[in-house]
C-alpha angles and dihedrals in degrees: 000000000000121000091248093056092045090049091049093050091050089054092050091050092047090053091048090054091049099044107019091233141038133211119227097218091047092051090048092055094042097047096036096235133118126271089246090058094051091049089052090050091050091048091054093047092048090052085057091053091243097123145357121246124219130169107304094348150051134219139193093237130043104274095206114085129207125211118269133185118264091238090057092047092052090064095055121085092353095167095048091050092049090050094048092048092049091050088049092059090074087067095055124076134183113277091027117144105216142171122224116195124200128276141093097275092049088050089055089050091053091054092053090044095062090094097052110101131218102019130151109210128189112193143168092202117096088196093054091051091051093050097046093043090081089072109077091201095058112089109208124203107193117202115224135208137085112358113229102215100208092056100027089227139119124259138162140064097315092052089047093052091049091048091055091062094063133080116191141177099235143008122211109197136168129212136209090213140012115196113178092218100036101034135220120343143177132198095248126061095207090055091049091052091051091045089055089057092047088056090050089053098052133074094213131025121210119188118207110199133149117229094260090071095066116101091020134107137207129201100260121056115221102182146310116285089246089063094073130075101215142001119211115201144145135269093265090080111115121245092238091056089048091056092048094051093046092048086054088060094244118137112242120203117189117201 
């Protein structure tokens, strides 16, 4: 391998360490070589297990996510989820009507919400309903339907028909992956479909996602990143991703 190729590869790996991902066209412009050359570089580096390639980009971690049980997710990044949930409380006021989707970060928000009085809550999550039910001044509207075992939440046509009968102030939703170009995703297509109806029923959409979710994709697309009002995350988010989110016109809140 020539010195110029080795130097180029090192620059690519350094950028990956800094940003968590690289873009093929940006590398081509920066390094002054063709798109074909950059793609060959990424292919070589992937063969050495140094990165994962995707369409037009590459990342340090596998961008494609597999489904995991909610109990397993709850044990990952506990402190970050607690901080995100605590920051989210400032966006919720007594007498709000809110939608809480499913997911481990939303579950943590529910735990911290139990002391907020006079809320109307629509949720697909059985766990969220169980937690909030201890507060007699929180009125819970539980969506029904097919119970998705990994998330312990309702999905499917019946849940979607119920969701269409509500109109709420705010939606608080998690995501399995946030790709700046592709958008918000989850590992389940039925959940993605229900999430879209939740968005249509809310005046404002808040996304709760820890920093590990950026640059990753699940099976079912929920929406484009520009379709949400705010993203609440933790300090682990990279500066380059912060710039991309802000340039998209989306409010970014760091807990």
